[in-house]
PDB file of all heavy atoms in Angstrom:
ATOM      1  N   MET A   1      10.508 169.429 -80.467  1.00  0.00           N
ATOM      2  CA  MET A   1      11.338 170.379 -79.882  1.00  0.00           C
ATOM      3  C   MET A   1      12.718 170.061 -80.195  1.00  0.00           C
ATOM      4  O   MET A   1      13.178 168.875 -79.971  1.00  0.00           O
ATOM      5  CB  MET A   1      10.992 170.266 -78.332  1.00  0.00           C
ATOM      6  CG  MET A   1      12.009 171.349 -77.524  1.00  0.00           C
ATOM      7  SD  MET A   1      11.578 171.407 -75.844  1.00  0.00           S
ATOM      8  CE  MET A   1      10.313 172.449 -75.813  1.00  0.00           C
ATOM      9  N   SER A   2      13.425 171.067 -80.689  1.00  0.00           N
ATOM     10  CA  SER A   2      14.802 170.744 -81.034  1.00  0.00           C
ATOM     11  C   SER A   2      15.754 170.967 -79.867  1.00  0.00           C
ATOM     12  O   SER A   2      15.295 171.465 -78.748  1.00  0.00           O
ATOM     13  CB  SER A   2      15.305 171.815 -82.077  1.00  0.00           C
ATOM     14  OG  SER A   2      15.295 173.038 -81.622  1.00  0.00           O
ATOM     15  N   ALA A   3      16.977 170.459 -80.029  1.00  0.00           N
ATOM     16  CA  ALA A   3      17.900 170.652 -78.871  1.00  0.00           C
ATOM     17  C   ALA A   3      18.225 172.092 -78.649  1.00  0.00           C
ATOM     18  O   ALA A   3      18.449 172.483 -77.543  1.00  0.00           O
ATOM     19  CB  ALA A   3      19.267 169.987 -79.331  1.00  0.00           C
ATOM     20  N   ASN A   4      18.170 172.952 -79.603  1.00  0.00           N
ATOM     21  CA  ASN A   4      18.319 174.421 -79.498  1.00  0.00           C
ATOM     22  C   ASN A   4      17.155 174.929 -78.704  1.00  0.00           C
ATOM     23  O   ASN A   4      17.434 175.702 -77.697  1.00  0.00           O
ATOM     24  CB  ASN A   4      18.482 175.043 -80.835  1.00  0.00           C
ATOM     25  CG  ASN A   4      18.836 176.473 -80.894  1.00  0.00           C
ATOM     26  OD1 ASN A   4      19.543 176.922 -79.804  1.00  0.00           O
ATOM     27  ND2 ASN A   4      18.484 177.208 -81.833  1.00  0.00           N
ATOM     28  N   THR A   5      15.882 174.571 -79.040  1.00  0.00           N
ATOM     29  CA  THR A   5      14.801 175.194 -78.288  1.00  0.00           C
ATOM     30  C   THR A   5      14.822 174.682 -76.821  1.00  0.00           C
ATOM     31  O   THR A   5      14.625 175.414 -75.896  1.00  0.00           O
ATOM     32  CB  THR A   5      13.554 174.753 -79.020  1.00  0.00           C
ATOM     33  OG1 THR A   5      13.511 175.123 -80.361  1.00  0.00           O
ATOM     34  CG2 THR A   5      12.281 175.399 -78.299  1.00  0.00           C
ATOM     35  N   LEU A   6      15.133 173.352 -76.666  1.00  0.00           N
ATOM     36  CA  LEU A   6      15.344 172.809 -75.330  1.00  0.00           C
ATOM     37  C   LEU A   6      16.282 173.483 -74.398  1.00  0.00           C
ATOM     38  O   LEU A   6      16.052 173.703 -73.347  1.00  0.00           O
ATOM     39  CB  LEU A   6      15.554 171.249 -75.442  1.00  0.00           C
ATOM     40  CG  LEU A   6      15.586 170.389 -74.232  1.00  0.00           C
ATOM     41  CD1 LEU A   6      14.215 170.403 -73.542  1.00  0.00           C
ATOM     42  CD2 LEU A   6      16.042 169.111 -74.542  1.00  0.00           C
ATOM     43  N   SER A   7      17.410 173.835 -75.106  1.00  0.00           N
ATOM     44  CA  SER A   7      18.539 174.288 -74.231  1.00  0.00           C
ATOM     45  C   SER A   7      18.042 175.674 -73.937  1.00  0.00           C
ATOM     46  O   SER A   7      18.381 176.177 -72.743  1.00  0.00           O
ATOM     47  CB  SER A   7      19.786 174.321 -75.102  1.00  0.00           C
ATOM     48  OG  SER A   7      19.568 175.128 -76.246  1.00  0.00           O
ATOM     49  N   ALA A   8      17.471 176.414 -74.745  1.00  0.00           N
ATOM     50  CA  ALA A   8      17.064 177.872 -74.392  1.00  0.00           C
ATOM     51  C   ALA A   8      16.079 177.885 -73.257  1.00  0.00           C
ATOM     52  O   ALA A   8      16.107 178.704 -72.424  1.00  0.00           O
ATOM     53  CB  ALA A   8      16.456 178.553 -75.538  1.00  0.00           C
ATOM     54  N   SER A   9      15.161 176.997 -73.395  1.00  0.00           N
ATOM     55  CA  SER A   9      14.050 176.939 -72.350  1.00  0.00           C
ATOM     56  C   SER A   9      14.513 176.435 -71.032  1.00  0.00           C
ATOM     57  O   SER A   9      13.962 176.725 -69.945  1.00  0.00           O
ATOM     58  CB  SER A   9      12.847 176.047 -72.721  1.00  0.00           C
ATOM     59  OG  SER A   9      13.255 174.669 -72.966  1.00  0.00           O
ATOM     60  N   LEU A  10      15.603 175.610 -70.948  1.00  0.00           N
ATOM     61  CA  LEU A  10      16.169 175.034 -69.636  1.00  0.00           C
ATOM     62  C   LEU A  10      17.239 175.723 -69.218  1.00  0.00           C
ATOM     63  O   LEU A  10      17.703 175.544 -68.107  1.00  0.00           O
ATOM     64  CB  LEU A  10      16.524 173.524 -69.919  1.00  0.00           C
ATOM     65  CG  LEU A  10      15.407 172.457 -70.190  1.00  0.00           C
ATOM     66  CD1 LEU A  10      15.976 171.171 -70.479  1.00  0.00           C
ATOM     67  CD2 LEU A  10      14.447 172.472 -69.075  1.00  0.00           C
ATOM     68  N   GLY A  11      17.818 176.678 -70.037  1.00  0.00           N
ATOM     69  CA  GLY A  11      18.973 177.470 -69.628  1.00  0.00           C
ATOM     70  C   GLY A  11      20.330 176.675 -69.631  1.00  0.00           C
ATOM     71  O   GLY A  11      21.140 176.807 -68.785  1.00  0.00           O
ATOM     72  N   ILE A  12      20.427 175.753 -70.458  1.00  0.00           N
ATOM     73  CA  ILE A  12      21.582 174.834 -70.618  1.00  0.00           C
ATOM     74  C   ILE A  12      22.197 175.019 -71.985  1.00  0.00           C
ATOM     75  O   ILE A  12      21.626 175.605 -72.917  1.00  0.00           O
ATOM     76  CB  ILE A  12      21.337 173.305 -70.389  1.00  0.00           C
ATOM     77  CG1 ILE A  12      20.279 172.736 -71.207  1.00  0.00           C
ATOM     78  CG2 ILE A  12      20.887 173.216 -68.935  1.00  0.00           C
ATOM     79  CD1 ILE A  12      20.131 171.251 -71.199  1.00  0.00           C
ATOM     80  N   THR A  13      23.411 174.566 -72.193  1.00  0.00           N
ATOM     81  CA  THR A  13      24.010 174.706 -73.402  1.00  0.00           C
ATOM     82  C   THR A  13      23.270 173.658 -74.513  1.00  0.00           C
ATOM     83  O   THR A  13      22.640 172.736 -74.081  1.00  0.00           O
ATOM     84  CB  THR A  13      25.477 174.364 -73.540  1.00  0.00           C
ATOM     85  OG1 THR A  13      25.723 173.117 -73.122  1.00  0.00           O
ATOM     86  CG2 THR A  13      26.186 175.291 -72.580  1.00  0.00           C
ATOM     87  N   GLN A  14      23.460 174.051 -75.742  1.00  0.00           N
ATOM     88  CA  GLN A  14      22.928 173.158 -76.825  1.00  0.00           C
ATOM     89  C   GLN A  14      23.541 171.725 -76.819  1.00  0.00           C
ATOM     90  O   GLN A  14      22.858 170.708 -76.956  1.00  0.00           O
ATOM     91  CB  GLN A  14      23.004 173.881 -78.191  1.00  0.00           C
ATOM     92  CG  GLN A  14      22.327 172.927 -79.250  1.00  0.00           C
ATOM     93  CD  GLN A  14      22.519 173.745 -80.637  1.00  0.00           C
ATOM     94  OE1 GLN A  14      23.020 174.842 -80.740  1.00  0.00           O
ATOM     95  NE2 GLN A  14      21.962 173.201 -81.713  1.00  0.00           N
ATOM     96  N   ARG A  15      24.744 171.742 -76.586  1.00  0.00           N
ATOM     97  CA  ARG A  15      25.527 170.421 -76.531  1.00  0.00           C
ATOM     98  C   ARG A  15      24.932 169.660 -75.293  1.00  0.00           C
ATOM     99  O   ARG A  15      24.869 168.409 -75.526  1.00  0.00           O
ATOM    100  CB  ARG A  15      27.023 170.629 -76.292  1.00  0.00           C
ATOM    101  CG  ARG A  15      27.737 169.345 -76.412  1.00  0.00           C
ATOM    102  CD  ARG A  15      27.655 168.522 -77.698  1.00  0.00           C
ATOM    103  NE  ARG A  15      28.303 167.322 -77.598  1.00  0.00           N
ATOM    104  CZ  ARG A  15      27.804 166.162 -77.863  1.00  0.00           C
ATOM    105  NH1 ARG A  15      26.502 166.102 -78.363  1.00  0.00           N
ATOM    106  NH2 ARG A  15      28.528 165.102 -77.686  1.00  0.00           N
ATOM    107  N   GLN A  16      24.699 170.168 -74.239  1.00  0.00           N
ATOM    108  CA  GLN A  16      24.127 169.401 -73.062  1.00  0.00           C
ATOM    109  C   GLN A  16      22.646 168.886 -73.492  1.00  0.00           C
ATOM    110  O   GLN A  16      22.440 167.794 -73.101  1.00  0.00           O
ATOM    111  CB  GLN A  16      24.043 170.349 -71.854  1.00  0.00           C
ATOM    112  CG  GLN A  16      25.357 170.598 -71.172  1.00  0.00           C
ATOM    113  CD  GLN A  16      25.189 171.672 -70.099  1.00  0.00           C
ATOM    114  OE1 GLN A  16      24.478 172.704 -70.236  1.00  0.00           O
ATOM    115  NE2 GLN A  16      25.733 171.381 -68.850  1.00  0.00           N
ATOM    116  N   ALA A  17      21.915 169.724 -74.108  1.00  0.00           N
ATOM    117  CA  ALA A  17      20.644 169.169 -74.482  1.00  0.00           C
ATOM    118  C   ALA A  17      20.749 168.118 -75.477  1.00  0.00           C
ATOM    119  O   ALA A  17      20.005 167.012 -75.491  1.00  0.00           O
ATOM    120  CB  ALA A  17      19.897 170.360 -75.205  1.00  0.00           C
ATOM    121  N   GLN A  18      21.728 168.081 -76.463  1.00  0.00           N
ATOM    122  CA  GLN A  18      22.079 166.991 -77.418  1.00  0.00           C
ATOM    123  C   GLN A  18      22.288 165.693 -76.699  1.00  0.00           C
ATOM    124  O   GLN A  18      21.870 164.686 -77.027  1.00  0.00           O
ATOM    125  CB  GLN A  18      23.065 167.487 -78.357  1.00  0.00           C
ATOM    126  CG  GLN A  18      22.647 168.464 -79.298  1.00  0.00           C
ATOM    127  CD  GLN A  18      23.863 168.906 -80.223  1.00  0.00           C
ATOM    128  OE1 GLN A  18      24.972 168.710 -79.789  1.00  0.00           O
ATOM    129  NE2 GLN A  18      23.502 169.567 -81.137  1.00  0.00           N
ATOM    130  N   ARG A  19      23.185 165.810 -75.615  1.00  0.00           N
ATOM    131  CA  ARG A  19      23.551 164.667 -74.853  1.00  0.00           C
ATOM    132  C   ARG A  19      22.361 164.000 -74.128  1.00  0.00           C
ATOM    133  O   ARG A  19      22.304 162.814 -74.145  1.00  0.00           O
ATOM    134  CB  ARG A  19      24.656 165.102 -73.802  1.00  0.00           C
ATOM    135  CG  ARG A  19      25.931 165.217 -74.401  1.00  0.00           C
ATOM    136  CD  ARG A  19      27.040 165.442 -73.376  1.00  0.00           C
ATOM    137  NE  ARG A  19      28.186 166.041 -73.899  1.00  0.00           N
ATOM    138  CZ  ARG A  19      28.733 167.163 -73.519  1.00  0.00           C
ATOM    139  NH1 ARG A  19      28.172 167.843 -72.497  1.00  0.00           N
ATOM    140  NH2 ARG A  19      29.885 167.590 -74.086  1.00  0.00           N
ATOM    141  N   ILE A  20      21.582 164.898 -73.463  1.00  0.00           N
ATOM    142  CA  ILE A  20      20.375 164.442 -72.753  1.00  0.00           C
ATOM    143  C   ILE A  20      19.375 163.714 -73.817  1.00  0.00           C
ATOM    144  O   ILE A  20      18.911 162.611 -73.499  1.00  0.00           O
ATOM    145  CB  ILE A  20      19.677 165.639 -72.117  1.00  0.00           C
ATOM    146  CG1 ILE A  20      20.505 166.104 -70.972  1.00  0.00           C
ATOM    147  CG2 ILE A  20      18.244 165.174 -71.590  1.00  0.00           C
ATOM    148  CD1 ILE A  20      20.114 167.507 -70.322  1.00  0.00           C
ATOM    149  N   LEU A  21      19.166 164.244 -75.017  1.00  0.00           N
ATOM    150  CA  LEU A  21      18.288 163.660 -75.834  1.00  0.00           C
ATOM    151  C   LEU A  21      18.946 162.437 -76.417  1.00  0.00           C
ATOM    152  O   LEU A  21      18.180 161.471 -76.515  1.00  0.00           O
ATOM    153  CB  LEU A  21      18.118 164.578 -77.066  1.00  0.00           C
ATOM    154  CG  LEU A  21      17.177 165.813 -76.794  1.00  0.00           C
ATOM    155  CD1 LEU A  21      17.107 166.684 -77.900  1.00  0.00           C
ATOM    156  CD2 LEU A  21      15.781 165.381 -76.546  1.00  0.00           C
ATOM    157  N   ALA A  22      20.183 162.323 -76.638  1.00  0.00           N
ATOM    158  CA  ALA A  22      20.743 161.045 -77.031  1.00  0.00           C
ATOM    159  C   ALA A  22      20.731 159.899 -76.077  1.00  0.00           C
ATOM    160  O   ALA A  22      20.350 158.817 -76.442  1.00  0.00           O
ATOM    161  CB  ALA A  22      22.261 161.255 -77.430  1.00  0.00           C
ATOM    162  N   GLU A  23      20.992 160.315 -74.710  1.00  0.00           N
ATOM    163  CA  GLU A  23      20.670 159.339 -73.688  1.00  0.00           C
ATOM    164  C   GLU A  23      19.263 158.645 -73.667  1.00  0.00           C
ATOM    165  O   GLU A  23      19.065 157.587 -73.340  1.00  0.00           O
ATOM    166  CB  GLU A  23      21.132 159.946 -72.365  1.00  0.00           C
ATOM    167  CG  GLU A  23      21.123 158.937 -71.277  1.00  0.00           C
ATOM    168  CD  GLU A  23      21.716 159.626 -69.885  1.00  0.00           C
ATOM    169  OE1 GLU A  23      22.375 160.472 -69.955  1.00  0.00           O
ATOM    170  OE2 GLU A  23      21.293 158.973 -68.882  1.00  0.00           O
ATOM    171  N   LEU A  24      18.407 159.642 -73.698  1.00  0.00           N
ATOM    172  CA  LEU A  24      16.838 159.337 -73.601  1.00  0.00           C
ATOM    173  C   LEU A  24      16.581 158.405 -74.808  1.00  0.00           C
ATOM    174  O   LEU A  24      15.803 157.458 -74.672  1.00  0.00           O
ATOM    175  CB  LEU A  24      15.967 160.530 -73.570  1.00  0.00           C
ATOM    176  CG  LEU A  24      16.050 161.342 -72.375  1.00  0.00           C
ATOM    177  CD1 LEU A  24      15.220 162.573 -72.523  1.00  0.00           C
ATOM    178  CD2 LEU A  24      15.528 160.451 -71.217  1.00  0.00           C
ATOM    179  N   LYS A  25      17.089 158.676 -75.998  1.00  0.00           N
ATOM    180  CA  LYS A  25      16.933 157.826 -77.070  1.00  0.00           C
ATOM    181  C   LYS A  25      17.480 156.510 -76.867  1.00  0.00           C
ATOM    182  O   LYS A  25      16.851 155.402 -77.249  1.00  0.00           O
ATOM    183  CB  LYS A  25      17.525 158.440 -78.463  1.00  0.00           C
ATOM    184  CG  LYS A  25      16.810 159.663 -79.133  1.00  0.00           C
ATOM    185  CD  LYS A  25      17.122 159.989 -80.416  1.00  0.00           C
ATOM    186  CE  LYS A  25      18.626 160.312 -80.448  1.00  0.00           C
ATOM    187  NZ  LYS A  25      19.040 160.786 -81.778  1.00  0.00           N
ATOM    188  N   ARG A  26      18.600 156.406 -76.369  1.00  0.00           N
ATOM    189  CA  ARG A  26      19.360 155.139 -76.259  1.00  0.00           C
ATOM    190  C   ARG A  26      18.711 154.333 -75.241  1.00  0.00           C
ATOM    191  O   ARG A  26      18.650 153.091 -75.338  1.00  0.00           O
ATOM    192  CB  ARG A  26      20.946 155.499 -75.722  1.00  0.00           C
ATOM    193  CG  ARG A  26      21.772 154.187 -75.610  1.00  0.00           C
ATOM    194  CD  ARG A  26      23.079 154.521 -75.331  1.00  0.00           C
ATOM    195  NE  ARG A  26      23.253 155.259 -74.118  1.00  0.00           N
ATOM    196  CZ  ARG A  26      23.597 156.537 -74.014  1.00  0.00           C
ATOM    197  NH1 ARG A  26      23.952 157.150 -75.145  1.00  0.00           N
ATOM    198  NH2 ARG A  26      23.727 157.188 -72.898  1.00  0.00           N
ATOM    199  N   GLU A  27      18.048 154.932 -74.129  1.00  0.00           N
ATOM    200  CA  GLU A  27      17.262 154.189 -73.137  1.00  0.00           C
ATOM    201  C   GLU A  27      15.946 153.883 -73.569  1.00  0.00           C
ATOM    202  O   GLU A  27      15.259 153.120 -72.894  1.00  0.00           O
ATOM    203  CB  GLU A  27      17.159 155.047 -71.976  1.00  0.00           C
ATOM    204  CG  GLU A  27      18.456 155.231 -71.210  1.00  0.00           C
ATOM    205  CD  GLU A  27      18.575 156.271 -70.075  1.00  0.00           C
ATOM    206  OE1 GLU A  27      17.435 156.714 -69.801  1.00  0.00           O
ATOM    207  OE2 GLU A  27      19.623 156.282 -69.452  1.00  0.00           O
ATOM    208  N   GLY A  28      15.534 154.238 -74.757  1.00  0.00           N
ATOM    209  CA  GLY A  28      14.221 154.028 -75.409  1.00  0.00           C
ATOM    210  C   GLY A  28      13.001 154.711 -74.648  1.00  0.00           C
ATOM    211  O   GLY A  28      11.887 154.379 -74.705  1.00  0.00           O
ATOM    212  N   LYS A  29      13.371 155.968 -74.113  1.00  0.00           N
ATOM    213  CA  LYS A  29      12.387 156.648 -73.318  1.00  0.00           C
ATOM    214  C   LYS A  29      11.715 157.752 -74.302  1.00  0.00           C
ATOM    215  O   LYS A  29      10.592 158.307 -74.043  1.00  0.00           O
ATOM    216  CB  LYS A  29      12.978 157.326 -72.235  1.00  0.00           C
ATOM    217  CG  LYS A  29      13.412 156.445 -71.117  1.00  0.00           C
ATOM    218  CD  LYS A  29      13.975 157.100 -69.975  1.00  0.00           C
ATOM    219  CE  LYS A  29      14.317 156.014 -68.914  1.00  0.00           C
ATOM    220  NZ  LYS A  29      14.711 156.659 -67.675  1.00  0.00           N
ATOM    221  N   ILE A  30      12.319 158.024 -75.468  1.00  0.00           N
ATOM    222  CA  ILE A  30      11.724 159.015 -76.382  1.00  0.00           C
ATOM    223  C   ILE A  30      11.945 158.463 -77.774  1.00  0.00           C
ATOM    224  O   ILE A  30      12.845 157.559 -77.964  1.00  0.00           O
ATOM    225  CB  ILE A  30      12.143 160.348 -76.336  1.00  0.00           C
ATOM    226  CG1 ILE A  30      13.866 160.310 -76.618  1.00  0.00           C
ATOM    227  CG2 ILE A  30      11.933 161.077 -75.035  1.00  0.00           C
ATOM    228  CD1 ILE A  30      14.584 161.740 -76.677  1.00  0.00           C
ATOM    229  N   LEU A  31      11.062 158.912 -78.746  1.00  0.00           N
ATOM    230  CA  LEU A  31      11.105 158.299 -80.078  1.00  0.00           C
ATOM    231  C   LEU A  31      10.717 159.571 -80.948  1.00  0.00           C
ATOM    232  O   LEU A  31       9.736 160.195 -80.729  1.00  0.00           O
ATOM    233  CB  LEU A  31       9.985 157.241 -80.203  1.00  0.00           C
ATOM    234  CG  LEU A  31       9.863 156.483 -81.644  1.00  0.00           C
ATOM    235  CD1 LEU A  31      11.223 155.876 -81.949  1.00  0.00           C
ATOM    236  CD2 LEU A  31       8.754 155.595 -81.587  1.00  0.00           C
ATOM    237  N   TRP A  32      11.524 159.755 -82.002  1.00  0.00           N
ATOM    238  CA  TRP A  32      11.418 160.678 -83.146  1.00  0.00           C
ATOM    239  C   TRP A  32      10.377 160.275 -84.118  1.00  0.00           C
ATOM    240  O   TRP A  32      10.522 159.173 -84.711  1.00  0.00           O
ATOM    241  CB  TRP A  32      12.739 161.106 -83.633  1.00  0.00           C
ATOM    242  CG  TRP A  32      12.592 162.141 -84.679  1.00  0.00           C
ATOM    243  CD1 TRP A  32      12.700 162.209 -85.959  1.00  0.00           C
ATOM    244  CD2 TRP A  32      12.479 163.607 -84.329  1.00  0.00           C
ATOM    245  NE1 TRP A  32      12.543 163.332 -86.573  1.00  0.00           N
ATOM    246  CE2 TRP A  32      12.359 164.235 -85.603  1.00  0.00           C
ATOM    247  CE3 TRP A  32      12.405 164.322 -83.125  1.00  0.00           C
ATOM    248  CZ2 TRP A  32      12.115 165.654 -85.650  1.00  0.00           C
ATOM    249  CZ3 TRP A  32      12.150 165.761 -83.331  1.00  0.00           C
ATOM    250  CH2 TRP A  32      12.096 166.335 -84.524  1.00  0.00           C
ATOM    251  N   HIS A  33       9.467 161.103 -84.450  1.00  0.00           N
ATOM    252  CA  HIS A  33       8.497 160.931 -85.536  1.00  0.00           C
ATOM    253  C   HIS A  33       8.588 162.027 -86.529  1.00  0.00           C
ATOM    254  O   HIS A  33       8.635 163.094 -86.214  1.00  0.00           O
ATOM    255  CB  HIS A  33       7.187 160.865 -85.139  1.00  0.00           C
ATOM    256  CG  HIS A  33       6.732 159.641 -84.149  1.00  0.00           C
ATOM    257  ND1 HIS A  33       6.522 158.425 -84.641  1.00  0.00           N
ATOM    258  CD2 HIS A  33       6.631 159.547 -82.818  1.00  0.00           C
ATOM    259  CE1 HIS A  33       6.262 157.543 -83.557  1.00  0.00           C
ATOM    260  NE2 HIS A  33       6.309 158.299 -82.483  1.00  0.00           N
ATOM    261  N   GLY A  34       8.595 161.568 -87.822  1.00  0.00           N
ATOM    262  CA  GLY A  34       8.709 162.628 -88.933  1.00  0.00           C
ATOM    263  C   GLY A  34       9.933 162.942 -89.357  1.00  0.00           C
ATOM    264  O   GLY A  34      10.958 162.380 -89.212  1.00  0.00           O
ATOM    265  N   ALA A  35       9.976 163.924 -90.313  1.00  0.00           N
ATOM    266  CA  ALA A  35      11.189 164.497 -90.969  1.00  0.00           C
ATOM    267  C   ALA A  35      11.959 165.201 -89.950  1.00  0.00           C
ATOM    268  O   ALA A  35      11.578 165.680 -88.954  1.00  0.00           O
ATOM    269  CB  ALA A  35      10.678 165.330 -92.169  1.00  0.00           C
ATOM    270  N   ASN A  36      13.202 165.607 -90.463  1.00  0.00           N
ATOM    271  CA  ASN A  36      14.275 166.298 -89.517  1.00  0.00           C
ATOM    272  C   ASN A  36      13.764 167.532 -89.194  1.00  0.00           C
ATOM    273  O   ASN A  36      13.950 168.106 -88.176  1.00  0.00           O
ATOM    274  CB  ASN A  36      15.564 166.254 -90.239  1.00  0.00           C
ATOM    275  CG  ASN A  36      16.285 164.931 -90.271  1.00  0.00           C
ATOM    276  OD1 ASN A  36      15.921 164.023 -89.551  1.00  0.00           O
ATOM    277  ND2 ASN A  36      17.318 164.821 -91.213  1.00  0.00           N
ATOM    278  N   LYS A  37      13.156 168.315 -90.294  1.00  0.00           N
ATOM    279  CA  LYS A  37      12.805 169.786 -89.924  1.00  0.00           C
ATOM    280  C   LYS A  37      11.441 169.871 -89.237  1.00  0.00           C
ATOM    281  O   LYS A  37      11.110 170.909 -88.632  1.00  0.00           O
ATOM    282  CB  LYS A  37      12.776 170.577 -91.140  1.00  0.00           C
ATOM    283  CG  LYS A  37      14.149 170.750 -91.753  1.00  0.00           C
ATOM    284  CD  LYS A  37      14.038 171.788 -92.853  1.00  0.00           C
ATOM    285  CE  LYS A  37      15.496 172.281 -93.248  1.00  0.00           C
ATOM    286  NZ  LYS A  37      15.543 173.362 -93.979  1.00  0.00           N
ATOM    287  N   ASN A  38      10.543 168.993 -89.426  1.00  0.00           N
ATOM    288  CA  ASN A  38       9.126 169.204 -88.889  1.00  0.00           C
ATOM    289  C   ASN A  38       8.722 167.960 -88.044  1.00  0.00           C
ATOM    290  O   ASN A  38       7.403 167.885 -88.041  1.00  0.00           O
ATOM    291  CB  ASN A  38       8.234 169.533 -89.923  1.00  0.00           C
ATOM    292  CG  ASN A  38       8.034 168.534 -91.034  1.00  0.00           C
ATOM    293  OD1 ASN A  38       8.762 167.460 -90.924  1.00  0.00           O
ATOM    294  ND2 ASN A  38       7.184 168.666 -91.991  1.00  0.00           N
ATOM    295  N   GLY A  39       9.514 167.188 -87.602  1.00  0.00           N
ATOM    296  CA  GLY A  39       9.134 166.053 -86.762  1.00  0.00           C
ATOM    297  C   GLY A  39       8.845 166.449 -85.306  1.00  0.00           C
ATOM    298  O   GLY A  39       9.005 167.559 -84.846  1.00  0.00           O
ATOM    299  N   TYR A  40       8.634 165.521 -84.407  1.00  0.00           N
ATOM    300  CA  TYR A  40       8.365 165.730 -83.096  1.00  0.00           C
ATOM    301  C   TYR A  40       8.901 164.496 -82.267  1.00  0.00           C
ATOM    302  O   TYR A  40       8.960 163.465 -82.661  1.00  0.00           O
ATOM    303  CB  TYR A  40       6.923 165.947 -82.836  1.00  0.00           C
ATOM    304  CG  TYR A  40       5.963 164.894 -83.082  1.00  0.00           C
ATOM    305  CD1 TYR A  40       5.564 163.913 -82.115  1.00  0.00           C
ATOM    306  CD2 TYR A  40       5.524 164.590 -84.452  1.00  0.00           C
ATOM    307  CE1 TYR A  40       4.801 163.001 -82.442  1.00  0.00           C
ATOM    308  CE2 TYR A  40       4.638 163.589 -84.728  1.00  0.00           C
ATOM    309  CZ  TYR A  40       4.316 162.686 -83.792  1.00  0.00           C
ATOM    310  OH  TYR A  40       3.586 161.647 -84.129  1.00  0.00           O
ATOM    311  N   TRP A  41       9.218 164.728 -80.929  1.00  0.00           N
ATOM    312  CA  TRP A  41       9.486 163.652 -80.048  1.00  0.00           C
ATOM    313  C   TRP A  41       8.219 163.102 -79.374  1.00  0.00           C
ATOM    314  O   TRP A  41       7.335 163.840 -78.890  1.00  0.00           O
ATOM    315  CB  TRP A  41      10.455 164.232 -78.981  1.00  0.00           C
ATOM    316  CG  TRP A  41      11.744 164.650 -79.441  1.00  0.00           C
ATOM    317  CD1 TRP A  41      12.248 165.942 -79.576  1.00  0.00           C
ATOM    318  CD2 TRP A  41      12.814 163.696 -79.906  1.00  0.00           C
ATOM    319  NE1 TRP A  41      13.413 165.815 -80.020  1.00  0.00           N
ATOM    320  CE2 TRP A  41      13.836 164.441 -80.139  1.00  0.00           C
ATOM    321  CE3 TRP A  41      12.909 162.358 -79.851  1.00  0.00           C
ATOM    322  CZ2 TRP A  41      15.093 164.021 -80.605  1.00  0.00           C
ATOM    323  CZ3 TRP A  41      14.226 161.870 -80.378  1.00  0.00           C
ATOM    324  CH2 TRP A  41      15.144 162.649 -80.710  1.00  0.00           C
ATOM    325  N   GLU A  42       8.139 161.759 -79.146  1.00  0.00           N
ATOM    326  CA  GLU A  42       7.192 161.213 -78.487  1.00  0.00           C
ATOM    327  C   GLU A  42       7.793 160.578 -77.200  1.00  0.00           C
ATOM    328  O   GLU A  42       8.810 159.909 -77.265  1.00  0.00           O
ATOM    329  CB  GLU A  42       6.483 159.988 -79.187  1.00  0.00           C
ATOM    330  CG  GLU A  42       5.513 159.362 -78.550  1.00  0.00           C
ATOM    331  CD  GLU A  42       4.887 158.136 -79.203  1.00  0.00           C
ATOM    332  OE1 GLU A  42       5.230 157.797 -80.317  1.00  0.00           O
ATOM    333  OE2 GLU A  42       4.157 157.323 -78.591  1.00  0.00           O
ATOM    334  N   VAL A  43       7.264 160.967 -76.095  1.00  0.00           N
ATOM    335  CA  VAL A  43       7.771 160.327 -74.756  1.00  0.00           C
ATOM    336  C   VAL A  43       7.112 159.093 -74.577  1.00  0.00           C
ATOM    337  O   VAL A  43       5.849 159.025 -74.534  1.00  0.00           O
ATOM    338  CB  VAL A  43       7.484 161.310 -73.491  1.00  0.00           C
ATOM    339  CG1 VAL A  43       7.905 160.762 -72.280  1.00  0.00           C
ATOM    340  CG2 VAL A  43       8.135 162.664 -73.878  1.00  0.00           C
ATOM    341  N   ILE A  44       7.812 158.063 -74.456  1.00  0.00           N
ATOM    342  CA  ILE A  44       7.369 156.658 -74.405  1.00  0.00           C
ATOM    343  C   ILE A  44       7.207 156.267 -72.873  1.00  0.00           C
ATOM    344  O   ILE A  44       6.201 155.686 -72.430  1.00  0.00           O
ATOM    345  CB  ILE A  44       8.282 155.675 -75.004  1.00  0.00           C
ATOM    346  CG1 ILE A  44       8.262 155.956 -76.457  1.00  0.00           C
ATOM    347  CG2 ILE A  44       7.627 154.273 -74.772  1.00  0.00           C
ATOM    348  CD1 ILE A  44       9.244 155.210 -77.293  1.00  0.00           C
ATOM    349  N   GLU A  45       8.051 156.731 -71.986  1.00  0.00           N
ATOM    350  CA  GLU A  45       7.982 156.319 -70.644  1.00  0.00           C
ATOM    351  C   GLU A  45       7.876 157.453 -69.771  1.00  0.00           C
ATOM    352  O   GLU A  45       8.475 158.672 -70.004  1.00  0.00           O
ATOM    353  CB  GLU A  45       9.347 155.608 -70.296  1.00  0.00           C
ATOM    354  CG  GLU A  45       9.139 154.590 -69.313  1.00  0.00           C
ATOM    355  CD  GLU A  45      10.410 153.694 -69.167  1.00  0.00           C
ATOM    356  OE1 GLU A  45      10.718 152.922 -69.832  1.00  0.00           O
ATOM    357  OE2 GLU A  45      11.199 154.172 -68.146  1.00  0.00           O
TER     358      GLU A  45
END
């Protein structure tokens, strides 16, 4: 799920979704698998 898709489904701006994803990555709660265009997020915690 991209930041754009996430923002549309949650009703927030794309930038807010990017910040949330960056924080979750930094905390080690999510991990990206695959290429930029066709990868996916894995929720670790």
